[in-house]
N, C-alpha and C positions, 0 to 999 in steps of 0.2 A: 178427617176423623182418625185415620190410621196414623197420621203424622203426630197428632196430639197424643194418641195412645202411646206412641213410641217415646215421646218426650217424657211422659209420666213414668214409663218403664225404665228409661235410662237416666232419669233425673237431670235431663239436659237443662231445663229452665229453673231448676232448684225450687220448684213450686210446692205449695202445701199439699197438693194431691200426690205428688211424687213422694214426699215424706210419709204421708199416710199410707200409701201403697207399700213402701218399704217396711213400715212398722207392722202392717198386716202380714207381710211375707215372713218377717222375722218371728212374729208370733206363731205363725203356722209351722215354721221350722222347729221352734221350741216344743210346741204341742206334739208334733210328729215324733219327737224323740222320747216322749213320756213312756210309750209302751216298751221301749228298749231297757227301761230301768227296772223291769220286772220280768221274771222268768216265765210267768204264766199270765196270759192276756185275759182280761175280763171285759164285760160289756162297756165299761167306761173307756178302757184303752182302745177298744175297737171303734167307738164313737169318735174319739180324738183322731184316730188314724183316718177314718173316713172323711172327717171335716178337713183335715190338713191335705189329704190327697185330692179332694175336690178343688181346694184353692190352688194346689200345685198344677192340676190339670188346666185350670183357667189361665194360670200364668204361662204355662207352656204354649197354650193356644194363642194367647195374646202375642207372645214373642215370635211365634211361627208366622202370624199374620203380618208382623212388622219387620220380618227378617230382611226385606230389601232395603230398608232404611239403615239397618245395622251393618250389613255386609257390602252394600253398594255394588251389587252385581246383577241388578235387574231381576228378572224372573228366575234366574239360576240361584238366587239367594235362598228361595224356598226349598231348593233341592240340596244346597250345601249346608243350610242351617242345622238340620238334625245331626250332622256329623261333627259339629263344633264341640269343643270340650265341655262347656257349660251346658249345652243342650243335651249332651249324653248324660251328664250328672243329673239334670232335671228329669230325663226319661227314666233313668235307673232308680230315682227316688220315688217315681210314681208306680212303676211296675210291681214292686213287692206287695202292694195292697191287692192287686188283681190276681197275683199268684198265690195269695194266702189261702184261697179256697181249696187248693190242692193239698191233700193230707200227707203227701210224701215227706218223710222225715228229712231226706237230703234236700228237697226243695225248700222246706221250711227253714233250714239252716242258711240256704242261699238267700232267702227272703230277708231273714234277720240281718245278714251281712249287707244286703242292698239298702236297707233302711239307714244303716250307719252313714251311707254316702250323703244323706240329707244334711249332715253337718257342713259339707262343702258348699251347699247352697248359700251359706252365710257370706261367702266370698263376694257374691254379686251385690249384696246389700250393705256392705261395710266399706267405707271409703279408705280406712286405714289398711284393711286387708288388700284392697285394690292397689294401694300404693306399694305394699309389700310385694304383690304379684308383679307389678311393673318393675320393681327393683330386681326380682329374680329373673324376669325376662331380659332386662338390660344387661345383667351381669352373668348371664348363663354361660358364656364362654369361659370366664374366670372360674366360675363355680364348677364347671365340667372339668377344667384343668386340675382343680384341687381334688375333685372326686376321683379322677384318674390317678393322681398321686397317692391318694389314700388306699385305693384298691391295689395299686402296685406295691405299696409298702406292706399291706396286709399279706399279700401273696408271698412277698420276699421273706418276711419274718416268719410266716407259717412254714415255709420250706426250711428255713434255718433251724427253728426250734424242733421241727419234725425229724430233722437229721441228727440233732444233738441229743434229743430225748425220745427215742423210739419206744421206750418202755412206758413212759408217762402218757404219750399221745398215741392211742391205739389206731386211730384213723387220721387221714389228712384233714378231714372236716373238723376234728377236735383241735387241730393246730390252727385252722382258719378261725374257729370260734375264739380260741385263746388270743390270737393276734388281733382280732376285732375288739375284744374287751380291753386288751392292753393299749391299743391305739386310743380308745376313748377314755382310758384311765378309770374304767369302772371296776373291773376285777371282782367278780362275784365270789371267788374263792373255791368254786367247785372243781376247777382244774388249774394247776399251777406247776411251774418248773421246780424240780427237786435237786438238780445238780448245780454246782457252782457256776459253770458256763451258762447253763440255762437261766439262772438268776441274773447274771450279768446282761444277757440278752434281754431279759424282761425289763430291767432298769432302763436300758437304752431305748427300748421300744416305748416305754411309758413317757420318757422325757421327750422323744421326738414326736410322740402322739399328741402331746400338749400343743406343740407348735403347729401340727397339721390341723388339729381340730380348731385352733384359734383363727386360722386363715379365713374360712368362710364367714366367721363372725365379723371380722374386720371388713371383708368385701361387702357384706350385706349392710353393715352400719354406714360405710362410706356411700354406698348407693342410695340408702334411705335418706341420708342427709342431703344428697344432691337432688333427690326427688322432692323433698320438702322445700328446698330452696326454689325449685322450679314452680311449685304450686304457690309459693309465697310471692 
């Protein structure tokens, strides 16, 4: 019985029941996000939240009961499962409803932020997102290298512009902010270089930023194509 339930949850046999279950879960996720679209909750929003939370609780229970099939670690699976990434997301998407009864303003803000995490539950029920997740996992070393390069470049250019234009950038954080938006070639216009040397640094920073930002796109695209080829 538990093995059949696991197959439905994980869509292992690509059955009609699995597809129906995924559709129900996707519907619950969408419904659970409705209250976030309004600043003030009404009775309809609360009803939608209770229904979606009830479905999420059942889903969490089902996955907890079949954790040994997923993790393949015997009885220890039931101990390890609550600490897995998706299980944590599942739990954090459930807790806000139970915490909602507390009237603390700070707690209500945390509750509202916790509900946003329900968006990430879509990862489990979308094959395309699962493929992308596999790509990120497989290419994590290359992506971490690019991230390290970007962080190092931001820090270097921030130090450079902070030294060149101390009057324009009051704090080092302002320089970090400028370096980040220059790297991504966004440039909001709220802070910018005013001296000739500062403008030259800005130009080089933007040009090099285009190359750095393009690197992860190429890595992810290549990994995605490889993953699609494997699936095909």
